[in-house]
matplotlib code that plots the C-alpha trace (Angstrom):
import matplotlib.pyplot as plt

x = [50.5, 48.2, 47.7, 44.5, 43.1, 43.2, 46.1, 48.7, 51.6, 55.3, 56.2, 59.5, 59.4, 62.8, 63.5, 66.2, 69.2, 68.9, 66.4, 63.9, 60.6, 59.4, 55.6, 52.8, 49.9, 46.6, 46.3, 43.8, 46.2, 49.1, 46.9, 46.1, 49.8, 50.6, 47.8, 49.0, 52.5, 51.3, 49.1, 52.0, 49.6, 49.8, 53.0, 51.9, 50.1, 48.9, 49.6, 47.7, 49.6, 49.3, 51.1, 49.3, 49.8, 52.7, 52.7, 54.9, 56.5, 55.7, 58.4, 61.1, 60.0, 62.3, 60.8, 58.0, 58.6, 55.7, 56.7, 54.4, 53.8, 54.1, 56.2, 59.2, 61.3, 64.9, 67.5]
y = [43.6, 46.7, 48.8, 48.1, 51.6, 53.6, 55.9, 56.3, 54.0, 54.7, 53.2, 53.3, 52.8, 52.0, 52.7, 51.6, 53.8, 53.8, 56.6, 56.0, 57.7, 57.8, 58.4, 57.8, 56.0, 54.4, 50.6, 50.7, 53.0, 50.6, 47.7, 49.5, 50.1, 46.4, 45.3, 47.7, 46.3, 42.7, 43.3, 45.0, 46.5, 50.2, 52.1, 55.1, 54.9, 57.8, 57.1, 59.3, 59.9, 62.0, 64.9, 64.8, 62.5, 61.1, 59.8, 56.7, 54.9, 51.3, 50.0, 51.6, 50.4, 47.6, 47.3, 48.5, 48.3, 49.0, 49.7, 49.2, 52.1, 49.8, 51.2, 49.1, 49.0, 48.1, 48.4]
z = [-17.3, -17.3, -14.2, -12.2, -13.1, -16.3, -15.4, -18.1, -17.8, -18.8, -22.2, -24.1, -27.9, -29.5, -33.1, -35.6, -35.0, -31.2, -30.7, -27.8, -27.4, -23.7, -23.4, -20.8, -22.5, -21.4, -21.6, -24.5, -26.6, -25.9, -27.0, -30.3, -30.9, -30.3, -32.6, -35.3, -35.0, -35.1, -38.2, -40.1, -42.6, -42.0, -42.0, -39.8, -36.5, -34.3, -30.6, -28.1, -24.9, -21.8, -23.5, -26.8, -29.8, -31.8, -35.3, -35.5, -38.4, -37.5, -39.8, -37.8, -34.3, -32.9, -29.4, -27.1, -23.4, -21.0, -17.4, -14.4, -12.0, -9.0, -6.3, -5.4, -2.2, -2.5, -5.2]

ax = plt.figure().add_subplot(projection="3d")
ax.plot(x, y, z, "-o")
ax.set_aspect("equal")
plt.show()
């Protein structure tokens, strides 16, 4: 699931209403986000990414999609 090294990986975070936030995060920051979503206790979560940080309303997130950076050949 996570890349073999600690390079940031592309992640898409979808919100109610259809907005999508595309970020590049390290595996440990993605794990923190997933744990915060599973716990459901806090409403706000600060996500550090390659560009800076974002403050997310966990109650509005409908999905998190983590892409691999593996190069693919073909269509």
